[in-house]
mmJSON file of the N, C-alpha and C atoms, coordinates in Angstrom:
{"data_MODEL":{"atom_site":{
"group_PDB":["ATOM","ATOM","ATOM","ATOM","ATOM","ATOM","ATOM","ATOM","ATOM","ATOM","ATOM","ATOM","ATOM","ATOM","ATOM","ATOM","ATOM","ATOM","ATOM","ATOM","ATOM","ATOM","ATOM","ATOM","ATOM","ATOM","ATOM","ATOM","ATOM","ATOM","ATOM","ATOM","ATOM","ATOM","ATOM","ATOM","ATOM","ATOM","ATOM","ATOM","ATOM","ATOM","ATOM","ATOM","ATOM","ATOM","ATOM","ATOM","ATOM","ATOM","ATOM","ATOM","ATOM","ATOM","ATOM","ATOM","ATOM","ATOM","ATOM","ATOM","ATOM","ATOM","ATOM","ATOM","ATOM","ATOM","ATOM","ATOM","ATOM","ATOM","ATOM","ATOM","ATOM","ATOM","ATOM","ATOM","ATOM","ATOM","ATOM","ATOM","ATOM","ATOM","ATOM","ATOM","ATOM","ATOM","ATOM","ATOM","ATOM","ATOM","ATOM","ATOM","ATOM","ATOM","ATOM","ATOM","ATOM","ATOM","ATOM","ATOM","ATOM","ATOM","ATOM","ATOM","ATOM","ATOM","ATOM","ATOM","ATOM","ATOM","ATOM","ATOM","ATOM","ATOM","ATOM","ATOM","ATOM","ATOM","ATOM","ATOM","ATOM","ATOM","ATOM","ATOM","ATOM","ATOM","ATOM","ATOM","ATOM","ATOM","ATOM","ATOM","ATOM","ATOM","ATOM","ATOM","ATOM","ATOM","ATOM","ATOM","ATOM","ATOM","ATOM","ATOM","ATOM","ATOM","ATOM","ATOM","ATOM","ATOM","ATOM","ATOM","ATOM","ATOM","ATOM","ATOM","ATOM","ATOM","ATOM","ATOM","ATOM","ATOM","ATOM","ATOM","ATOM","ATOM","ATOM","ATOM","ATOM","ATOM","ATOM","ATOM","ATOM","ATOM"],
"id":[1,2,3,4,5,6,7,8,9,10,11,12,13,14,15,16,17,18,19,20,21,22,23,24,25,26,27,28,29,30,31,32,33,34,35,36,37,38,39,40,41,42,43,44,45,46,47,48,49,50,51,52,53,54,55,56,57,58,59,60,61,62,63,64,65,66,67,68,69,70,71,72,73,74,75,76,77,78,79,80,81,82,83,84,85,86,87,88,89,90,91,92,93,94,95,96,97,98,99,100,101,102,103,104,105,106,107,108,109,110,111,112,113,114,115,116,117,118,119,120,121,122,123,124,125,126,127,128,129,130,131,132,133,134,135,136,137,138,139,140,141,142,143,144,145,146,147,148,149,150,151,152,153,154,155,156,157,158,159,160,161,162,163,164,165,166,167,168,169,170,171,172,173,174],
"type_symbol":["N","C","C","N","C","C","N","C","C","N","C","C","N","C","C","N","C","C","N","C","C","N","C","C","N","C","C","N","C","C","N","C","C","N","C","C","N","C","C","N","C","C","N","C","C","N","C","C","N","C","C","N","C","C","N","C","C","N","C","C","N","C","C","N","C","C","N","C","C","N","C","C","N","C","C","N","C","C","N","C","C","N","C","C","N","C","C","N","C","C","N","C","C","N","C","C","N","C","C","N","C","C","N","C","C","N","C","C","N","C","C","N","C","C","N","C","C","N","C","C","N","C","C","N","C","C","N","C","C","N","C","C","N","C","C","N","C","C","N","C","C","N","C","C","N","C","C","N","C","C","N","C","C","N","C","C","N","C","C","N","C","C","N","C","C","N","C","C","N","C","C","N","C","C"],
"label_atom_id":["N","CA","C","N","CA","C","N","CA","C","N","CA","C","N","CA","C","N","CA","C","N","CA","C","N","CA","C","N","CA","C","N","CA","C","N","CA","C","N","CA","C","N","CA","C","N","CA","C","N","CA","C","N","CA","C","N","CA","C","N","CA","C","N","CA","C","N","CA","C","N","CA","C","N","CA","C","N","CA","C","N","CA","C","N","CA","C","N","CA","C","N","CA","C","N","CA","C","N","CA","C","N","CA","C","N","CA","C","N","CA","C","N","CA","C","N","CA","C","N","CA","C","N","CA","C","N","CA","C","N","CA","C","N","CA","C","N","CA","C","N","CA","C","N","CA","C","N","CA","C","N","CA","C","N","CA","C","N","CA","C","N","CA","C","N","CA","C","N","CA","C","N","CA","C","N","CA","C","N","CA","C","N","CA","C","N","CA","C","N","CA","C","N","CA","C","N","CA","C","N","CA","C"],
"label_alt_id":[null,null,null,null,null,null,null,null,null,null,null,null,null,null,null,null,null,null,null,null,null,null,null,null,null,null,null,null,null,null,null,null,null,null,null,null,null,null,null,null,null,null,null,null,null,null,null,null,null,null,null,null,null,null,null,null,null,null,null,null,null,null,null,null,null,null,null,null,null,null,null,null,null,null,null,null,null,null,null,null,null,null,null,null,null,null,null,null,null,null,null,null,null,null,null,null,null,null,null,null,null,null,null,null,null,null,null,null,null,null,null,null,null,null,null,null,null,null,null,null,null,null,null,null,null,null,null,null,null,null,null,null,null,null,null,null,null,null,null,null,null,null,null,null,null,null,null,null,null,null,null,null,null,null,null,null,null,null,null,null,null,null,null,null,null,null,null,null,null,null,null,null,null,null],
"label_comp_id":["MET","MET","MET","MET","MET","MET","ASN","ASN","ASN","LYS","LYS","LYS","GLN","GLN","GLN","GLU","GLU","GLU","LEU","LEU","LEU","VAL","VAL","VAL","THR","THR","THR","ALA","ALA","ALA","LEU","LEU","LEU","LEU","LEU","LEU","CYS","CYS","CYS","ARG","ARG","ARG","HIS","HIS","HIS","LEU","LEU","LEU","SER","SER","SER","GLU","GLU","GLU","ILE","ILE","ILE","LYS","LYS","LYS","VAL","VAL","VAL","GLY","GLY","GLY","ILE","ILE","ILE","ILE","ILE","ILE","VAL","VAL","VAL","LYS","LYS","LYS","GLY","GLY","GLY","VAL","VAL","VAL","ASP","ASP","ASP","ASP","ASP","ASP","ILE","ILE","ILE","PHE","PHE","PHE","PRO","PRO","PRO","GLU","GLU","GLU","GLU","GLU","GLU","ILE","ILE","ILE","ILE","ILE","ILE","LYS","LYS","LYS","ALA","ALA","ALA","ILE","ILE","ILE","ALA","ALA","ALA","SER","SER","SER","GLU","GLU","GLU","GLU","GLU","GLU","LYS","LYS","LYS","HIS","HIS","HIS","LEU","LEU","LEU","TYR","TYR","TYR","ALA","ALA","ALA","ALA","ALA","ALA","ALA","ALA","ALA","ILE","ILE","ILE","GLY","GLY","GLY","TYR","TYR","TYR","ASP","ASP","ASP","GLU","GLU","GLU","VAL","VAL","VAL","ALA","ALA","ALA"],
"label_asym_id":["A","A","A","A","A","A","A","A","A","A","A","A","A","A","A","A","A","A","A","A","A","A","A","A","A","A","A","A","A","A","A","A","A","A","A","A","A","A","A","A","A","A","A","A","A","A","A","A","A","A","A","A","A","A","A","A","A","A","A","A","A","A","A","A","A","A","A","A","A","A","A","A","A","A","A","A","A","A","A","A","A","A","A","A","A","A","A","A","A","A","A","A","A","A","A","A","A","A","A","A","A","A","A","A","A","A","A","A","A","A","A","A","A","A","A","A","A","A","A","A","A","A","A","A","A","A","A","A","A","A","A","A","A","A","A","A","A","A","A","A","A","A","A","A","A","A","A","A","A","A","A","A","A","A","A","A","A","A","A","A","A","A","A","A","A","A","A","A","A","A","A","A","A","A"],
"label_entity_id":["1","1","1","1","1","1","1","1","1","1","1","1","1","1","1","1","1","1","1","1","1","1","1","1","1","1","1","1","1","1","1","1","1","1","1","1","1","1","1","1","1","1","1","1","1","1","1","1","1","1","1","1","1","1","1","1","1","1","1","1","1","1","1","1","1","1","1","1","1","1","1","1","1","1","1","1","1","1","1","1","1","1","1","1","1","1","1","1","1","1","1","1","1","1","1","1","1","1","1","1","1","1","1","1","1","1","1","1","1","1","1","1","1","1","1","1","1","1","1","1","1","1","1","1","1","1","1","1","1","1","1","1","1","1","1","1","1","1","1","1","1","1","1","1","1","1","1","1","1","1","1","1","1","1","1","1","1","1","1","1","1","1","1","1","1","1","1","1","1","1","1","1","1","1"],
"label_seq_id":[1,1,1,2,2,2,3,3,3,4,4,4,5,5,5,6,6,6,7,7,7,8,8,8,9,9,9,10,10,10,11,11,11,12,12,12,13,13,13,14,14,14,15,15,15,16,16,16,17,17,17,18,18,18,19,19,19,20,20,20,21,21,21,22,22,22,23,23,23,24,24,24,25,25,25,26,26,26,27,27,27,28,28,28,29,29,29,30,30,30,31,31,31,32,32,32,33,33,33,34,34,34,35,35,35,36,36,36,37,37,37,38,38,38,39,39,39,40,40,40,41,41,41,42,42,42,43,43,43,44,44,44,45,45,45,46,46,46,47,47,47,48,48,48,49,49,49,50,50,50,51,51,51,52,52,52,53,53,53,54,54,54,55,55,55,56,56,56,57,57,57,58,58,58],
"pdbx_PDB_ins_code":[null,null,null,null,null,null,null,null,null,null,null,null,null,null,null,null,null,null,null,null,null,null,null,null,null,null,null,null,null,null,null,null,null,null,null,null,null,null,null,null,null,null,null,null,null,null,null,null,null,null,null,null,null,null,null,null,null,null,null,null,null,null,null,null,null,null,null,null,null,null,null,null,null,null,null,null,null,null,null,null,null,null,null,null,null,null,null,null,null,null,null,null,null,null,null,null,null,null,null,null,null,null,null,null,null,null,null,null,null,null,null,null,null,null,null,null,null,null,null,null,null,null,null,null,null,null,null,null,null,null,null,null,null,null,null,null,null,null,null,null,null,null,null,null,null,null,null,null,null,null,null,null,null,null,null,null,null,null,null,null,null,null,null,null,null,null,null,null,null,null,null,null,null,null],
"Cartn_x":[13.497,14.275,13.373,13.891,13.121,13.112,11.963,11.925,12.454,12.584,13.139,12.329,11.019,10.135,10.399,10.419,10.645,12.045,13.027,14.401,14.568,14.035,14.139,13.383,12.188,11.398,12.139,12.671,13.395,14.641,15.355,16.555,16.234,15.214,14.839,14.29,13.492,12.966,14.095,15.08,16.188,17.076,17.407,18.369,17.749,16.475,15.855,14.703,14.838,13.738,13.375,14.261,14.007,13.711,13.493,13.298,11.901,11.774,10.474,10.217,11.292,11.189,12.025,11.485,12.232,12.064,13.088,13.042,13.517,12.712,13.098,13.386,14.637,15.055,15.236,14.755,14.811,16.233,16.409,17.688,17.452,16.254,15.862,14.584,14.61,13.416,12.455,11.222,10.185,9.877,9.909,9.431,8.301,7.509,6.376,6.611,7.103,7.457,6.327,5.082,3.962,3.838,4.023,3.91,5.055,6.234,7.378,7.132,6.644,6.359,5.298,4.243,3.202,3.757,4.683,5.257,6.147,6.832,7.713,6.907,5.926,5.073,4.113,3.647,2.693,1.752,0.828,-0.108,0.619,1.675,2.413,3.43,3.812,4.872,4.415,4.492,4.128,5.388,5.261,6.398,6.018,6.797,6.635,7.63,7.156,8.048,7.777,8.801,8.699,9.371,8.821,9.41,9.725,10.955,11.402,11.877,11.361,11.802,10.929,9.868,8.95,7.69,7.184,5.95,4.735,3.736,2.431,2.474,3.297,3.315,2.347,1.404,0.379,0.849],
"Cartn_y":[16.512,15.501,14.759,14.493,13.795,12.29,11.668,10.213,9.632,8.3,7.656,7.977,7.961,8.234,9.629,10.622,12.007,12.185,11.535,11.658,11.079,9.875,9.253,10.079,10.557,11.369,12.652,13.354,14.6,14.349,13.288,12.956,12.678,11.86,11.543,12.758,13.567,14.777,15.707,15.848,16.757,16.236,14.959,14.424,13.874,13.565,12.929,13.756,15.052,15.931,15.832,15.328,15.258,13.852,12.9,11.522,11.287,10.256,9.811,8.368,7.635,6.233,6.072,5.384,5.181,3.774,3.3,2.003,2.202,1.777,1.818,0.38,0.099,-1.241,-1.261,-2.331,-2.405,-2.21,-1.217,-0.91,-0.194,0.346,1.04,0.395,-0.065,-0.663,0.417,0.026,0.884,2.129,2.009,3.099,2.557,3.448,3.078,3.627,2.756,3.214,3.907,3.434,4.064,5.535,5.846,7.229,8.085,7.513,8.239,8.531,7.533,7.717,8.794,8.78,9.808,11.19,11.287,12.59,13.139,12.254,12.701,13.057,12.228,12.492,13.623,14.308,15.395,15.448,16.373,16.533,16.914,17.705,18.151,17.122,16.22,15.271,13.848,13.004,11.609,10.808,9.789,8.967,7.5,6.744,5.303,4.73,3.943,3.486,2.04,1.413,0.052,0.031,-0.748,-0.946,-2.436,-2.765,-4.152,-4.514,-5.634,-6.13,-5.714,-4.99,-4.555,-5.4,-5.807,-6.604,-5.724,-6.29,-5.664,-4.292,-4.113,-2.859,-3.021,-2.07,-2.149,-1.517],
"Cartn_z":[37.626,36.932,35.948,34.778,33.745,34.012,33.695,33.78,32.462,32.396,31.197,29.951,30.075,28.94,28.37,29.241,28.816,28.224,28.822,28.355,26.951,26.723,25.397,24.357,24.706,23.78,23.41,24.398,24.138,23.289,23.593,22.837,21.376,21.135,19.758,19.02,19.688,19.031,18.62,19.459,19.17,18.047,18.077,17.125,15.848,15.875,14.721,14.166,14.202,13.805,12.331,11.504,10.06,9.553,10.436,10.001,9.455,8.656,8.162,8.568,8.855,9.26,10.512,11.509,12.741,13.284,13.936,14.593,16.023,16.976,18.377,18.789,19.116,19.504,21.01,21.638,23.098,23.586,24.391,25.011,26.324,26.465,27.689,28.196,29.432,30.032,30.518,30.694,31.292,30.475,29.145,28.3,27.436,26.864,26.029,24.619,23.715,22.373,21.629,21.813,21.103,21.472,22.754,23.202,22.655,22.567,22.004,20.534,19.803,18.373,18.175,18.993,18.9,19.186,20.135,20.49,19.377,18.665,17.583,16.339,16.017,14.847,15.179,14.169,14.371,13.184,13.228,12.125,10.838,10.947,9.774,9.303,10.175,9.863,10.146,9.131,9.3,9.578,10.418,10.795,10.696,9.973,9.922,10.913,11.866,12.923,13.299,13.84,14.363,15.735,16.629,17.952,18.075,18.321,18.35,19.747,20.244,21.541,22.711,22.436,23.489,23.428,24.579,24.639,24.419,23.755,23.578,22.935,21.929,21.172,20.028,19.91,18.862,17.585],
"occupancy":[1.0,1.0,1.0,1.0,1.0,1.0,1.0,1.0,1.0,1.0,1.0,1.0,1.0,1.0,1.0,1.0,1.0,1.0,1.0,1.0,1.0,1.0,1.0,1.0,1.0,1.0,1.0,1.0,1.0,1.0,1.0,1.0,1.0,1.0,1.0,1.0,1.0,1.0,1.0,1.0,1.0,1.0,1.0,1.0,1.0,1.0,1.0,1.0,1.0,1.0,1.0,1.0,1.0,1.0,1.0,1.0,1.0,1.0,1.0,1.0,1.0,1.0,1.0,1.0,1.0,1.0,1.0,1.0,1.0,1.0,1.0,1.0,1.0,1.0,1.0,1.0,1.0,1.0,1.0,1.0,1.0,1.0,1.0,1.0,1.0,1.0,1.0,1.0,1.0,1.0,1.0,1.0,1.0,1.0,1.0,1.0,1.0,1.0,1.0,1.0,1.0,1.0,1.0,1.0,1.0,1.0,1.0,1.0,1.0,1.0,1.0,1.0,1.0,1.0,1.0,1.0,1.0,1.0,1.0,1.0,1.0,1.0,1.0,1.0,1.0,1.0,1.0,1.0,1.0,1.0,1.0,1.0,1.0,1.0,1.0,1.0,1.0,1.0,1.0,1.0,1.0,1.0,1.0,1.0,1.0,1.0,1.0,1.0,1.0,1.0,1.0,1.0,1.0,1.0,1.0,1.0,1.0,1.0,1.0,1.0,1.0,1.0,1.0,1.0,1.0,1.0,1.0,1.0,1.0,1.0,1.0,1.0,1.0,1.0],
"B_iso_or_equiv":[0.0,0.0,0.0,0.0,0.0,0.0,0.0,0.0,0.0,0.0,0.0,0.0,0.0,0.0,0.0,0.0,0.0,0.0,0.0,0.0,0.0,0.0,0.0,0.0,0.0,0.0,0.0,0.0,0.0,0.0,0.0,0.0,0.0,0.0,0.0,0.0,0.0,0.0,0.0,0.0,0.0,0.0,0.0,0.0,0.0,0.0,0.0,0.0,0.0,0.0,0.0,0.0,0.0,0.0,0.0,0.0,0.0,0.0,0.0,0.0,0.0,0.0,0.0,0.0,0.0,0.0,0.0,0.0,0.0,0.0,0.0,0.0,0.0,0.0,0.0,0.0,0.0,0.0,0.0,0.0,0.0,0.0,0.0,0.0,0.0,0.0,0.0,0.0,0.0,0.0,0.0,0.0,0.0,0.0,0.0,0.0,0.0,0.0,0.0,0.0,0.0,0.0,0.0,0.0,0.0,0.0,0.0,0.0,0.0,0.0,0.0,0.0,0.0,0.0,0.0,0.0,0.0,0.0,0.0,0.0,0.0,0.0,0.0,0.0,0.0,0.0,0.0,0.0,0.0,0.0,0.0,0.0,0.0,0.0,0.0,0.0,0.0,0.0,0.0,0.0,0.0,0.0,0.0,0.0,0.0,0.0,0.0,0.0,0.0,0.0,0.0,0.0,0.0,0.0,0.0,0.0,0.0,0.0,0.0,0.0,0.0,0.0,0.0,0.0,0.0,0.0,0.0,0.0,0.0,0.0,0.0,0.0,0.0,0.0],
"pdbx_formal_charge":[null,null,null,null,null,null,null,null,null,null,null,null,null,null,null,null,null,null,null,null,null,null,null,null,null,null,null,null,null,null,null,null,null,null,null,null,null,null,null,null,null,null,null,null,null,null,null,null,null,null,null,null,null,null,null,null,null,null,null,null,null,null,null,null,null,null,null,null,null,null,null,null,null,null,null,null,null,null,null,null,null,null,null,null,null,null,null,null,null,null,null,null,null,null,null,null,null,null,null,null,null,null,null,null,null,null,null,null,null,null,null,null,null,null,null,null,null,null,null,null,null,null,null,null,null,null,null,null,null,null,null,null,null,null,null,null,null,null,null,null,null,null,null,null,null,null,null,null,null,null,null,null,null,null,null,null,null,null,null,null,null,null,null,null,null,null,null,null,null,null,null,null,null,null],
"auth_seq_id":[1,1,1,2,2,2,3,3,3,4,4,4,5,5,5,6,6,6,7,7,7,8,8,8,9,9,9,10,10,10,11,11,11,12,12,12,13,13,13,14,14,14,15,15,15,16,16,16,17,17,17,18,18,18,19,19,19,20,20,20,21,21,21,22,22,22,23,23,23,24,24,24,25,25,25,26,26,26,27,27,27,28,28,28,29,29,29,30,30,30,31,31,31,32,32,32,33,33,33,34,34,34,35,35,35,36,36,36,37,37,37,38,38,38,39,39,39,40,40,40,41,41,41,42,42,42,43,43,43,44,44,44,45,45,45,46,46,46,47,47,47,48,48,48,49,49,49,50,50,50,51,51,51,52,52,52,53,53,53,54,54,54,55,55,55,56,56,56,57,57,57,58,58,58],
"auth_comp_id":["MET","MET","MET","MET","MET","MET","ASN","ASN","ASN","LYS","LYS","LYS","GLN","GLN","GLN","GLU","GLU","GLU","LEU","LEU","LEU","VAL","VAL","VAL","THR","THR","THR","ALA","ALA","ALA","LEU","LEU","LEU","LEU","LEU","LEU","CYS","CYS","CYS","ARG","ARG","ARG","HIS","HIS","HIS","LEU","LEU","LEU","SER","SER","SER","GLU","GLU","GLU","ILE","ILE","ILE","LYS","LYS","LYS","VAL","VAL","VAL","GLY","GLY","GLY","ILE","ILE","ILE","ILE","ILE","ILE","VAL","VAL","VAL","LYS","LYS","LYS","GLY","GLY","GLY","VAL","VAL","VAL","ASP","ASP","ASP","ASP","ASP","ASP","ILE","ILE","ILE","PHE","PHE","PHE","PRO","PRO","PRO","GLU","GLU","GLU","GLU","GLU","GLU","ILE","ILE","ILE","ILE","ILE","ILE","LYS","LYS","LYS","ALA","ALA","ALA","ILE","ILE","ILE","ALA","ALA","ALA","SER","SER","SER","GLU","GLU","GLU","GLU","GLU","GLU","LYS","LYS","LYS","HIS","HIS","HIS","LEU","LEU","LEU","TYR","TYR","TYR","ALA","ALA","ALA","ALA","ALA","ALA","ALA","ALA","ALA","ILE","ILE","ILE","GLY","GLY","GLY","TYR","TYR","TYR","ASP","ASP","ASP","GLU","GLU","GLU","VAL","VAL","VAL","ALA","ALA","ALA"],
"auth_asym_id":["A","A","A","A","A","A","A","A","A","A","A","A","A","A","A","A","A","A","A","A","A","A","A","A","A","A","A","A","A","A","A","A","A","A","A","A","A","A","A","A","A","A","A","A","A","A","A","A","A","A","A","A","A","A","A","A","A","A","A","A","A","A","A","A","A","A","A","A","A","A","A","A","A","A","A","A","A","A","A","A","A","A","A","A","A","A","A","A","A","A","A","A","A","A","A","A","A","A","A","A","A","A","A","A","A","A","A","A","A","A","A","A","A","A","A","A","A","A","A","A","A","A","A","A","A","A","A","A","A","A","A","A","A","A","A","A","A","A","A","A","A","A","A","A","A","A","A","A","A","A","A","A","A","A","A","A","A","A","A","A","A","A","A","A","A","A","A","A","A","A","A","A","A","A"],
"auth_atom_id":["N","CA","C","N","CA","C","N","CA","C","N","CA","C","N","CA","C","N","CA","C","N","CA","C","N","CA","C","N","CA","C","N","CA","C","N","CA","C","N","CA","C","N","CA","C","N","CA","C","N","CA","C","N","CA","C","N","CA","C","N","CA","C","N","CA","C","N","CA","C","N","CA","C","N","CA","C","N","CA","C","N","CA","C","N","CA","C","N","CA","C","N","CA","C","N","CA","C","N","CA","C","N","CA","C","N","CA","C","N","CA","C","N","CA","C","N","CA","C","N","CA","C","N","CA","C","N","CA","C","N","CA","C","N","CA","C","N","CA","C","N","CA","C","N","CA","C","N","CA","C","N","CA","C","N","CA","C","N","CA","C","N","CA","C","N","CA","C","N","CA","C","N","CA","C","N","CA","C","N","CA","C","N","CA","C","N","CA","C","N","CA","C","N","CA","C","N","CA","C","N","CA","C"],
"pdbx_PDB_model_num":[1,1,1,1,1,1,1,1,1,1,1,1,1,1,1,1,1,1,1,1,1,1,1,1,1,1,1,1,1,1,1,1,1,1,1,1,1,1,1,1,1,1,1,1,1,1,1,1,1,1,1,1,1,1,1,1,1,1,1,1,1,1,1,1,1,1,1,1,1,1,1,1,1,1,1,1,1,1,1,1,1,1,1,1,1,1,1,1,1,1,1,1,1,1,1,1,1,1,1,1,1,1,1,1,1,1,1,1,1,1,1,1,1,1,1,1,1,1,1,1,1,1,1,1,1,1,1,1,1,1,1,1,1,1,1,1,1,1,1,1,1,1,1,1,1,1,1,1,1,1,1,1,1,1,1,1,1,1,1,1,1,1,1,1,1,1,1,1,1,1,1,1,1,1]
}}}
């Protein structure tokens, strides 16, 4: 079974594969937006992202 982190990452990767700018707004507790952003972005694809409503996001 997938945890919340894996589920959100998989969902965003599947549905937002062509994005260049992303905003993650707090709606799911106990996830780490920085890790999700790193998983979606890659060496070939740059992603500008913001996480809103999460504490201590760098």
